[in-house]
N, C-alpha and C positions, 0 to 999 in steps of 0.2 A: 802509222804502222799498226796493223791488226794485232791485238793481244788476246790471250785466252782469259776467260773468266777464272778467278782464283779457285772456284769450287769445281771446275771441270777440266782444268789444265792437267795434263799427264806428261810424265817424262819417263824415258826408258833408261833405268839405272842398272839394267841387268848386265852382269859381267860375263864375258865369253872366254876369259882366260883359262878357266878350268871347269868345263860344263859338268863334270862328274862330281864336283865337290860343292856343297852348299855354301853360299857366301851371304854376307849381310845384304848385299844388293838384291840377290835372288830372293831372300826372305821378304824383303820389303816389297818386291814386285809381286810375290805370291799373296801377300797380305792385301795389296791394293786390288788384286783380282778376285778377292773373296766376295761371294754373293751378299754377305752381311755388311760390307763396307758402306754401301750407298742406301741402306735400309733406313730411311728417315722416319720421323714421327708422323708424317702424313699417312703412313700405312695403318694407323689406327682408324682411319676413316672407314675402311671396309667393315671393321668390327662394329662401329656405330651404325652404319647403314644396314647391316644384317640384323642387329638386335632390334632396331626400330620396326623392322618388318614384323617381328614377332609380337611386340607389345601393341603396336597399332592395330594389327589384325585381331587381337583378342578383344578389342573394345568395339568392334563393328556392330551396328544395330540389328543384326540378324544372325540366326543360327544356321550355319551351313555345315552339314555332316563332314567331319574330318578337318574342319578349319582350325579348331583348337589344337588338334594333334599336329597339324602342319606348323602352327605357330610355335609349339613347344619344340618341334624338331629344328626349326630355324634358330630358336634361342640356343639350343644345344650346340648347333653349328657355330654360333657367335661366341659361345663360351670356349669351344675348342680353338677357334681362331685367336681369341684373346690370349689363351695360355701359350699357344705356339708363338705368337708375336712377342709376348713378354720375354720368352726365352731367347728369341732371335735378337731382340733389342738389347738384352743383357750381353749377348756375344758382341754386338756392335759396340757397346760402351766399353767392354773389357778389352777388345782387341783393336778397336779403331777410334780411340779417344780423340785423335786429331780431327777426324771427320765429324765426330759428335760435337766437338767444340765449334767446328766450322759451321755446323747447322745452327747452333745457338747464335752465332754472330752474323748469320745470313738473314736479312729482314724478310726474305720471301719464304724461309723455312721455319724460323723461330716461332711464329704464331701457331704452327701445327702442334706445338707441345700442349695446347689446350685439348687436342684430340685424345691424348692419353687419358686425361681426366674423364672426358665424355664417354670414352669406350668402357672404362671401368664402371661408371655410373649406369650406362645403358644396359650392360650385361647384368649388373646387380639388381636394377629395377625389374628387368625381365624375369629374374629368378622368382620374385614375389608375384608377378603377374601370371606367368605361364609355367616357369620352371618348377614350381612347387608340385605340379601334377606328376612329375617324374621323380623328383628327389625328396619330396615331402616338405611340409611347411617349416619344420624346425631347421632343416638343412638350408632351405631357401632363405630364411631369416638370417641365419648365421653367415651365409655367403654374402647377402646384401649388406649386412653390417660392415663386413670387411671391405667390400668393394666401394660402398657408399662413403665410408670414413676416409679410405685412401684416396678415392677419386675427388672428394670434396677438398681435402687438404692440398692435393696437387693442383686442382682447379683454382683455388684461392691464391696459391703461390704463383701460378702462371699468369693470373689476372694482374698481379703486381710486377712480376719479374720481366715479362715480355714488354710491356710498355716502358719499364725502366731501361731495358736494353735499347729500345727504340729511341729513347731520349739521349742516352749517354754514349752508346756504342754504334748503333746503326746510323747510316747516313741516308735519310729518306727525305723526300719533298712531297708536297701535295699531289703532284702529277703521278706519283707511284702508289697512291691509295687504291687498295682493292678490298673486296669483302673478306679476304683472308685475314685482315687485321682484326676482324670481329671474333675469331676463333677463341682466343684466350679469355675474352670478355663474356662469351656465351656459356662457358663451362659452369660458373656459379648458378646460372639460370637452370641448367640441367639438374643440379643438386636441389634447387628450390622446387622443381617439379616432381622429383622422385623421392625426396625426403619424406613427404607426408605419407608415403606408403608404409614407412616404418613406425609412424606415430602409434597406431593401435597395438603394436608389439612391445611398447615401452610401458613401464609402470605408470599408473594413473597419477595425475597431479603435475608437479613441476617438470619431470622429465619430458612428458608429452608436450606441454606448453612451450618449454624451452626449445625443443626441436622444431616445432611449428613456427615459432617466431624467428628462429635462426634461418629457416627457409624463407620467411618473408623478408628478412634482412638481405639475404643473398639475391632474392628477386629484385629488390631495389638497387643493390650494388650493380648487378648486371644490366638492368634496364637503363639506369642513368648513364652508365658507361657506353652503352649502345647508342643512346640518344646523342651523346657527344661525338661518337665516331661516324655514325650513319650519314650525317650531312656532308662530311668530307668525301665519302664514297660517292654520294649522289652528285656532288659538285664536280668530282673528277669525271664522271660520265658525261655530264652536260657540257662541261668546258673542254674536256680532253678527247671526247669521242669514245667509241667502243673499246673495250679491253682487247688485248692481244687474243688471238684465236684460242690458244691453249688455256687462257685464264677465264674465258667467257663463262664456262660452267660454274665458276665460283660466285656468280651473281645469285645463284640459288641459296648461298649461305646466308643471305639477308633474311630468308624465311625462318632460319633457325631461332633467333631471339623472338620473333613475332609469334610463331607457332608454339614455342616452348613456354613463353610467358602466358599465353592463353591457356595452355595445359596446366600451368602452375596454379593460376587462380581457381581453376576447376578443382584441383586436388586440395587446395586450401579450404574451399567450401565444404568438401566432403569430410575432411579431417577435423574441422573446427568444432562441430557440436560436442559439448561436454568437455572440451579441452581448454577453450578460452572463455572468459566471463561473458555473460549474456549480451551486453551492448556490442561487444566486438564480434561476437558470433554472427550477428546480423550483418555487420559490415563485410565479413568474409562471404556471406551468402549472396550478396548483390554484386560482388566483384566479377564473377564470370560473365554476367550480362553487360554491366556498365563498362567494363574494361575489354572483355573478350570480343564482343560484337564489333566495335570500331577497329580494333587491332586486326581481327580476321579480315575485315574489309580491306585494310591497307595491304595485308599479306596477299590477298587475291590480286590486287592491283600490281604489286611487285612481281607476283608469279607470271602474270600476263606479259609484263615488260621484259622480264628475264627470259621467258620462253621465246619471245619474238627475237631477242638479241642472240639467243642460242641457235635458233633456226637460221638466222642470217649468217652466223659464224659457220654453221654446218655447210651451208651452200658455198661458202668460200674456202672449204677444205679443212675444217677443224677435225683433227684426228683424235683417236682415243688417247687419254692420259688419265692419271690417277685423279685429276680434278673432276672426272665424271662422277665420282662418288659423292660430289656435292649435290647431285640430283636425288639422293636417297634420304639421309637423316633429316635435313631441313623439311623436305616434303612430309616425312613421317611425323614430325612435330605438328605440322598443320593438320594431319589426320587426327591425332589425339586431341588437338585443340577443337576441331569441329565435332568430335565425339562428345567432348565436354559441353559444348554449346547446345548440342542436341538434347542432352540430359537436362540441362537447366532451363532451356526455353520450351522444350516439347515440340519444336518446329521440325517438320519432316524435311524441310529444305536442308537443314544441317546434317540430317542422316544421309541425304543424297550427296551432299558435298563430301562427307567423310568417305563414302563408298567410291566416289569418283577420284578423289585424291589417293585413296589406297590402291586403286587400279593403276594410277600413274606411278605410284611408289613401286609396285610389283614389277611393272615394265622396266623402270629405270634400274632397279636392283638386278634384274635378270640380265640386262644388257651389260651393266658394269661388271657383274660377276663373271660372265662368260669371257669378256675381253681381258679381265684381270687374270683369269685362269690361263688363257692362251699366252699372255705376256709372261707369266711365271714359268710355264712349260718351256717356252722359247728362250727364257733368260733375258729377254729384252727389258723388262721392267726393273730388273735388279742389276743391270749393267751400268757402268759408269756413264754419267751424263755426257752427251756429245760436246765436243769443243765448240764453244760459242765465241764468235769473233766480235770484237767491239765495233760498234757502229757509231761514227761521230754523231753527236746530237745536232739536229737541224737548227740552223740559225734563222732568226726572224728579224726582219727590218722593222724598226720602230720610227715612226714619223712624229713630228711635233708640230 
């Protein structure tokens, strides 16, 4: 017998005995029809994807008239989106706690809590990169301190809490592995890449060195966790075939830890002089090339594989969904990584790579933003998920 998924099943408890008088059932029905009820943590992805357009554009290797103003305006848009979304999520947690708890216990939704951390970090970092042009350096530093501190704490908590829930509460098997599982593990890497921007604004000595080495620790935390998880995702693809159409864009999420780690080692090298003792300063200086070049090579390989699978899915009818925002932030981290490699190697090829990837980022952001705006206006993206019928798992014959 077909049954409904527990997160999408709906029942009609509305009482018709006295339509003119509010009843508890009417109130419950009204609450379940609220546009905030199904506003999950995945909605932080548009904030991340918008903020990275600003920060990545500011580091491009050429000066285009109006480009920096454009990037600052995009950052301001990301800040406004973050404020509005934080308010909407507060309403969600206040009035729809049952749904919020259900999201935490849903293995397909819980990893998106890492996006909250990354949204805070991306907007905070953007304040120091371009936002300072409009709000001033002092305000930009203050804003980034708040967002970086909060985002880092949330990211570290998510990196522990989500895997913990996967172990003790979620019921998953290797065939369900998707790149979404990487989201809570990547958040500390975003802190590692953006923390060095605050180093020059701290008192000299212990405070600066402590922050820089803390960022290096978060780099290692995220990198090693990613190296544990990534083989499961690749094995799932090779042995289980392509992901479902709606999840295919999430393949781009693998680019996140690759591009962000390459960006991080670039920022370490920039911040290290005068902050760490001389022998270690030289080690930071060589990391962008010795680490960044091979990792960027793998990122380009994965980009080609993911793009081929996305084109295949599109030909088979892949429709727009919020997963399309996976095309933005991960690609943006590859842009900032390529920009760092261009600075440290002096090779024009990395300048060209950064420009090409930024063009891809702009196109992906524009498409995702337009479709999201349409979905919000129509109400489709905030509506309750459609009823999903359970499909019996296929049985396979085993011979001996």
